[in-house]
C-alpha positions as CSV (number, residue, x, y, z in Angstrom):
1,M,-2.3,-66.7,-55.4
2,T,-4.9,-65.9,-52.7
3,A,-2.3,-66.5,-50.0
4,S,0.2,-64.3,-51.7
5,L,-2.4,-61.4,-51.9
6,Q,-3.3,-61.9,-48.3
7,R,0.4,-61.7,-47.3
8,S,0.8,-58.5,-49.4
9,G,-2.3,-56.9,-47.8
10,A,-1.1,-57.8,-44.3
11,S,2.4,-56.5,-45.1
12,A,0.9,-53.2,-46.3
13,R,-1.4,-52.9,-43.3
14,S,1.7,-53.6,-41.1
15,G,3.7,-51.0,-42.9
16,R,0.9,-48.4,-42.5
17,S,0.6,-49.3,-38.8
18,D,4.3,-49.0,-38.3
19,G,4.3,-45.6,-40.1
20,R,1.5,-44.4,-37.8
21,I,3.3,-45.6,-34.8
22,Y,6.5,-43.9,-35.9
23,G,4.5,-40.8,-36.7
24,R,2.9,-40.7,-33.3
25,I,6.3,-41.2,-31.6
26,H,7.8,-38.5,-33.8
27,N,5.0,-36.1,-32.9
28,N,5.3,-36.9,-29.2
29,N,9.1,-36.3,-29.4
30,N,8.5,-33.0,-31.1
31,S,6.1,-32.0,-28.4
32,V,8.7,-32.9,-25.7
33,M,11.4,-31.0,-27.5
34,R,9.2,-27.9,-27.8
35,F,8.3,-28.1,-24.1
36,T,12.0,-28.5,-23.2
37,T,12.9,-25.6,-25.4
38,L,10.3,-23.3,-23.7
39,L,11.4,-24.5,-20.3
40,F,15.0,-23.8,-21.0
41,I,14.3,-20.3,-22.4
42,S,12.1,-19.5,-19.4
43,F,14.9,-20.6,-17.1
44,L,17.4,-18.3,-18.8
45,C,15.0,-15.4,-18.7
46,A,14.4,-16.0,-15.0
47,C,18.2,-16.0,-14.3
48,L,18.9,-12.9,-16.4
49,L,15.9,-10.8,-15.8
50,A,14.8,-11.7,-12.3
51,P,14.3,-8.5,-10.2
52,S,16.1,-8.1,-6.9
53,V,14.3,-9.1,-3.8
54,S,12.2,-6.3,-2.6
55,L,12.3,-5.0,1.0
56,A,9.7,-6.4,3.4
57,S,9.4,-3.1,5.2
58,S,6.5,-0.7,5.1
59,E,9.2,2.0,4.6
60,K,10.5,0.5,1.3
61,S,8.9,3.3,-0.8
62,A,11.4,5.7,0.7
63,V,14.4,3.6,-0.3
64,K,15.9,4.5,-3.6
65,K,17.4,1.7,-5.7
66,E,21.1,2.2,-6.0
67,S,23.5,0.9,-8.5
68,W,25.7,-1.9,-7.0
69,S,28.4,-3.8,-8.9
70,F,27.5,-7.1,-7.2
71,R,24.0,-7.2,-8.7
72,G,23.0,-9.3,-11.7
73,I,24.4,-12.5,-13.1
74,F,27.8,-10.9,-13.8
75,G,27.9,-9.1,-10.5
76,H,31.2,-8.7,-8.6
77,F,32.6,-6.7,-5.7
78,E,34.8,-3.7,-6.3
79,K,38.0,-4.4,-4.4
80,A,38.9,-0.7,-3.9
81,S,35.4,0.0,-2.5
82,L,35.6,-3.0,-0.2
83,R,38.9,-1.8,1.2
84,R,37.5,1.7,1.8
85,G,34.4,0.1,3.3
86,Y,36.5,-1.9,5.7
87,E,38.3,1.3,6.7
88,V,34.9,2.9,7.5
89,Y,33.9,-0.1,9.5
90,D,37.2,-0.3,11.4
91,Q,37.3,3.4,12.2
92,V,33.6,4.1,12.7
93,C,31.4,1.1,13.1
94,A,33.7,-1.3,15.1
95,S,33.3,0.7,18.3
96,C,29.7,-0.5,18.6
97,H,29.1,-3.3,16.1
98,G,30.8,-6.7,15.7
99,L,31.4,-9.1,12.8
100,R,31.4,-12.3,14.6
101,F,31.1,-14.6,11.6
102,L,34.2,-13.2,9.9
103,H,37.8,-14.1,10.5
104,Y,40.7,-11.6,10.0
105,R,42.2,-14.0,7.5
106,D,39.0,-13.4,5.3
107,L,40.5,-9.9,4.5
108,E,42.8,-11.6,2.0
109,A,39.8,-11.4,-0.4
110,L,40.2,-7.6,-0.2
111,D,43.8,-7.9,-1.4
112,Y,45.3,-7.4,2.1
113,S,48.6,-9.2,2.5
114,R,49.2,-11.7,5.3
115,A,51.5,-9.3,7.0
116,Q,48.9,-6.5,6.9
117,I,46.2,-8.8,8.2
118,A,48.5,-10.0,11.1
119,A,49.2,-6.3,11.9
120,L,45.4,-5.4,11.8
121,A,44.5,-8.3,14.1
122,A,47.4,-7.8,16.5
123,R,45.9,-4.4,17.5
124,L,43.2,-6.2,19.5
125,E,43.3,-8.7,22.3
126,V,41.3,-11.9,22.8
127,E,40.8,-14.2,25.7
128,D,42.4,-17.6,25.3
129,G,43.2,-20.6,27.4
130,P,43.3,-22.3,29.8
131,N,47.1,-22.2,30.2
132,D,49.1,-24.8,32.1
133,T,47.8,-23.6,35.5
134,G,44.2,-23.8,34.3
135,E,43.6,-20.0,34.0
136,L,42.4,-17.9,31.0
137,Y,44.7,-15.3,29.6
138,S,44.7,-12.5,27.1
139,R,46.8,-12.4,23.9
140,S,47.0,-10.4,20.7
141,A,44.5,-11.5,18.1
142,L,45.7,-13.7,15.2
143,P,44.5,-13.9,11.6
144,S,42.8,-17.1,12.4
145,D,40.6,-15.4,15.1
146,R,37.2,-14.1,14.5
147,F,36.7,-10.3,14.5
148,V,36.8,-9.2,18.1
149,S,33.5,-7.9,19.5
150,P,33.5,-4.4,21.0
151,F,31.7,-5.7,24.0
152,A,32.1,-8.7,26.3
153,N,28.4,-9.5,26.2
154,D,25.0,-8.2,25.3
155,E,24.4,-6.7,28.7
156,A,27.6,-4.6,28.5
157,A,26.6,-3.5,25.0
158,R,23.1,-2.4,26.2
159,F,24.6,-0.6,29.2
160,A,27.0,1.4,27.0
161,N,24.2,2.3,24.5
162,N,21.4,3.5,26.7
163,G,19.6,0.2,26.7
164,A,19.8,-0.4,22.9
165,L,21.7,-3.5,21.6
166,P,23.8,-2.7,18.6
167,P,23.3,-5.5,16.1
168,D,26.1,-7.6,14.8
169,L,26.8,-6.6,11.2
170,S,28.0,-10.0,9.8
171,L,24.6,-10.7,8.1
172,I,23.0,-7.3,8.3
173,V,22.5,-6.9,4.5
174,T,21.0,-10.4,4.2
175,Q,18.7,-9.7,7.2
176,A,17.6,-6.4,5.7
177,G,16.4,-8.2,2.6
178,G,19.3,-9.7,0.6
179,K,20.6,-7.5,-2.2
180,G,17.6,-5.2,-1.8
181,G,18.9,-4.8,1.8
182,A,22.0,-3.0,0.5
183,D,19.7,-0.2,-0.7
184,F,18.1,0.0,2.7
185,I,21.5,0.1,4.6
186,Y,22.7,2.9,2.3
187,A,19.5,4.8,2.7
188,L,19.6,4.4,6.5
189,L,23.1,5.7,6.7
190,T,22.3,8.7,4.5
191,G,18.7,9.2,5.8
192,Y,19.3,11.3,9.0
193,A,17.6,14.6,9.0
194,D,15.9,17.1,11.2
195,P,12.4,15.9,12.1
196,P,9.3,17.7,10.7
197,A,7.8,20.3,13.0
198,D,4.8,18.0,13.9
199,F,6.9,14.9,14.6
200,V,7.4,14.1,18.3
201,L,10.9,12.6,18.9
202,A,11.6,11.0,22.2
203,E,14.8,11.9,24.1
204,G,17.8,9.9,23.0
205,L,16.4,9.1,19.6
206,Y,17.2,10.5,16.2
207,Y,15.0,11.1,13.1
208,N,15.7,8.9,10.1
209,K,13.7,9.0,6.8
210,V,13.7,5.2,6.1
211,F,13.9,3.6,9.6
212,K,10.6,2.1,10.7
213,G,8.8,4.7,12.8
214,H,11.5,7.3,11.8
215,A,12.9,7.2,15.3
216,I,16.3,5.4,15.7
217,A,18.5,5.0,18.8
218,M,21.8,5.1,16.7
219,P,23.2,8.6,16.4
220,P,24.2,9.7,12.9
221,P,27.4,7.7,12.3
222,L,28.9,9.5,9.3
223,F,30.1,13.1,8.9
224,E,31.9,14.8,6.1
225,G,35.7,14.1,6.1
226,M,35.6,12.1,9.4
227,I,38.2,9.6,8.2
228,A,41.1,9.8,5.7
229,Y,40.9,7.1,3.1
230,S,44.3,5.4,2.5
231,D,43.8,5.7,-1.3
232,G,43.1,9.5,-1.1
233,E,39.4,9.3,-2.0
234,K,37.3,12.1,-0.6
235,A,35.4,10.8,2.4
236,S,31.9,12.3,1.8
237,I,28.9,10.9,3.6
238,E,27.6,9.3,0.4
239,R,31.0,7.8,-0.4
240,M,31.5,6.3,3.0
241,A,27.9,5.0,3.1
242,H,28.4,3.4,-0.3
243,D,31.7,1.8,0.6
244,V,30.7,0.4,4.0
245,T,27.5,-0.9,2.5
246,Q,29.4,-2.8,-0.2
247,F,31.8,-4.1,2.5
248,L,28.9,-5.3,4.6
249,A,27.3,-6.9,1.5
250,W,30.5,-8.8,1.0
251,A,30.6,-9.8,4.7
252,S,27.1,-11.2,4.4
253,D,28.0,-13.2,1.4
254,P,31.7,-13.7,0.8
255,S,31.2,-16.5,-1.7
256,L,28.9,-14.5,-4.0
257,E,31.4,-14.1,-6.8
258,V,32.4,-17.8,-6.7
259,R,28.7,-18.9,-6.9
260,K,28.0,-16.5,-9.8
261,R,30.9,-17.8,-11.8
262,M,29.8,-21.4,-11.1
263,G,26.3,-20.6,-12.1
264,L,27.5,-19.0,-15.4
265,R,29.5,-22.1,-16.2
266,V,26.4,-24.2,-15.5
267,L,24.3,-22.1,-17.9
268,I,26.9,-22.3,-20.6
269,F,27.1,-26.1,-20.2
270,L,23.3,-26.4,-20.3
271,A,23.2,-24.3,-23.5
272,V,25.8,-26.4,-25.2
273,F,24.1,-29.6,-24.0
274,F,20.8,-28.4,-25.3
275,V,22.2,-27.6,-28.8
276,V,23.9,-31.0,-29.0
277,A,20.8,-32.8,-27.8
278,F,18.7,-30.9,-30.4
279,L,21.1,-31.8,-33.2
280,Y,21.2,-35.4,-32.2
281,K,17.4,-35.6,-32.1
282,R,17.2,-34.1,-35.6
283,R,19.7,-36.7,-36.9
284,V,18.0,-39.7,-35.2
285,W,14.5,-38.7,-36.5
286,A,15.5,-37.5,-39.9
287,R,14.5,-40.7,-41.6
288,V,11.0,-40.5,-40.1
289,R,8.4,-38.5,-42.1
């Protein structure tokens, strides 16, 4: 009898102990799930609401934030604007600035056909070789070639531009501050004006509202109606500046749309996985009180 009571007491104590253990495990698991939930929600908020990178320039207060289609988690490039931007680059900017990290074949992303790209590239010549006699020779550019630089070297570029070296535009938007840099490029192109009466401007420089120091060596590149868009759009200064800035943003990050689509798929997968994990946890721990 005594032995039986002792066994019953031990069994009861063991049951209470197991219950406390399960309770602690259950509480710990709830804490982990709450932490995971908060972490996941914070991650989503960071992705959806994160502000664009601000400019690191002391002149950023003069840069107005523009509306760009490629901003945000669902951002994308406007093909029509990209094509117009390429026309501005080709007819205006290419005389001084290169795009050495782009190939002509990359223009397929702008809905140019292969025949059109081949014709665009063939207008320029590149140095190739050596040939069978060991000499270099010139040939028409091919779609597989990089964009041809307007100058043979930096010294030739400086000589043609009064000592100033025109920057390569392949990464200009990224170098100007990522997506915030698009605002700066647009503001720079539209920011030329007559200097204030008390502003001393050195010879050969031009006044610009957003450029550091307000004195820039590049002359105003855009004028009303200076080009004829192939789609009939009116070529105002603001329109050309917007289009060429979008084109340069694409040139700086051609894979942006692919990365954003992949990121969206990852977020959807994580959301579904979180729901499944949460429901599985509820099912496993349902018997524990």
